[in-house]
C-alpha positions, 0 to 999 in steps of 0.5 A, spaced: 179 553 711 177 557 718 170 555 720 169 563 721 169 563 713 163 557 713 158 562 710 155 558 705 155 550 707 151 545 703 149 538 707 148 533 702 142 528 701 140 525 695 133 523 696 131 530 696 135 532 690 130 531 684 133 525 681 140 528 681 146 525 684 150 528 690 156 529 686 152 533 681 149 537 686 156 538 689 159 540 683 154 545 681 154 548 689 162 549 688 161 552 681 156 557 685 161 558 691 159 554 696 164 554 702 164 547 705 160 541 704 158 536 709 157 528 707 150 526 710 146 522 706 142 519 711 139 512 710 144 510 706 149 504 708 156 505 710 159 502 704 155 507 699 157 513 703 164 511 703 164 510 696 161 517 695 165 520 700 171 518 696 168 522 690 166 528 694 173 528 696 176 529 689 171 534 688 172 538 694 180 538 694 180 540 687 176 546 689 179 548 695 173 547 699 172 543 706 169 536 706 166 535 713 162 528 715 156 527 718 156 523 725 161 518 722 169 519 725 171 512 722 168 515 715 172 521 716 178 518 717 177 513 711 176 518 706 181 523 709 176 528 710 177 535 713 173 533 719 166 531 722 160 534 725 157 531 731 150 531 734 148 531 741 148 523 741 154 522 737 161 521 740 164 526 744 167 532 741 174 531 745 174 523 743 173 525 736 179 530 737 183 525 739 181 520 734 182 525 728 188 529 731 189 537 732 188 539 725 181 536 724 175 540 724 170 538 729 163 541 729 158 540 734 150 541 734 147 545 739 140 548 740 141 551 747 146 556 750 148 550 755 149 545 749 153 550 745 158 552 751 159 545 753 161 544 745 166 550 745 169 547 752 170 540 749 174 543 743 169 544 738 171 548 732 164 551 730 157 550 732 151 548 728 145 551 731 138 549 730 133 548 728 132 555 726 126 555 722 124 548 723 126 542 719 123 536 716 130 532 715 130 529 721 126 528 728 127 534 732 124 535 739 119 541 739 123 545 744 129 545 739 125 546 733 124 553 730 128 556 735 129 563 731 135 567 729 134 570 737 137 564 739 143 564 734 145 571 738 145 568 745 149 563 743 154 567 739 155 572 745 156 566 749 161 562 745 168 565 742 167 559 736 164 560 729 156 559 729 152 556 723 145 556 723 141 550 720 134 548 719 129 551 714 134 556 711 133 559 705 136 565 701 129 569 703 130 568 710 138 567 711 139 574 713 137 575 720 141 569 722 147 572 719 145 579 722 144 575 729 151 573 729 152 567 725 158 566 721 154 563 715 148 558 714 147 551 712 142 548 708 140 542 704 134 543 700 135 550 698 141 547 694 139 540 693 132 541 691 133 547 687 132 547 679 138 550 678 143 548 684 149 553 682 144 559 682 141 557 688 148 557 691 150 564 688 144 567 691 145 564 698 152 566 698 150 573 696 145 574 701 150 571 707 155 576 704 150 582 704 148 580 711 155 580 714 156 587 711 150 589 715 152 586 721 159 589 721 157 596 720 153 596 726 
């Protein structure tokens, strides 16, 4: 899938999924219309992530949904994922591209215009920009936490690749992120911790599509 179509992007994390398995959450999200799934699962060992990744690969292939692996290029290769998402302290984008090949999707995290421009210049296919509204899923420098939709707009103007907002995003606050120029939004708890993950995905997807229509009409 073209990353410009990454409107609703699920990042997995079993520890906040209210006792439900990650495959269960992913199945519900697929039923709700998710566009892309990122295998994250911080705090689990490589073997567990590999076995989980194989299961998610089957689910996403059957649904024609992209599967991206957080950080680990080796794991992305091992499970034949569609690509990898890299942070600022991970392997360089260009190195990941050499290892994964020209058809793979390589995403890159960015919080500033400078980081975004560097990621785009290095060959990233899309940028994950945040933390938009603040995050509790990882330690983030204060200067990069809660950067707001305004930063999305500046970054979207500075690069020619799709931008996905992440960090504290819910259906209730997703619209300003997309209206500012994001192709979509990435969430963890909004879907994984929801009482009804399918309905949460549907709600988020509807919000994103409506916001895109507003942005396109301007």
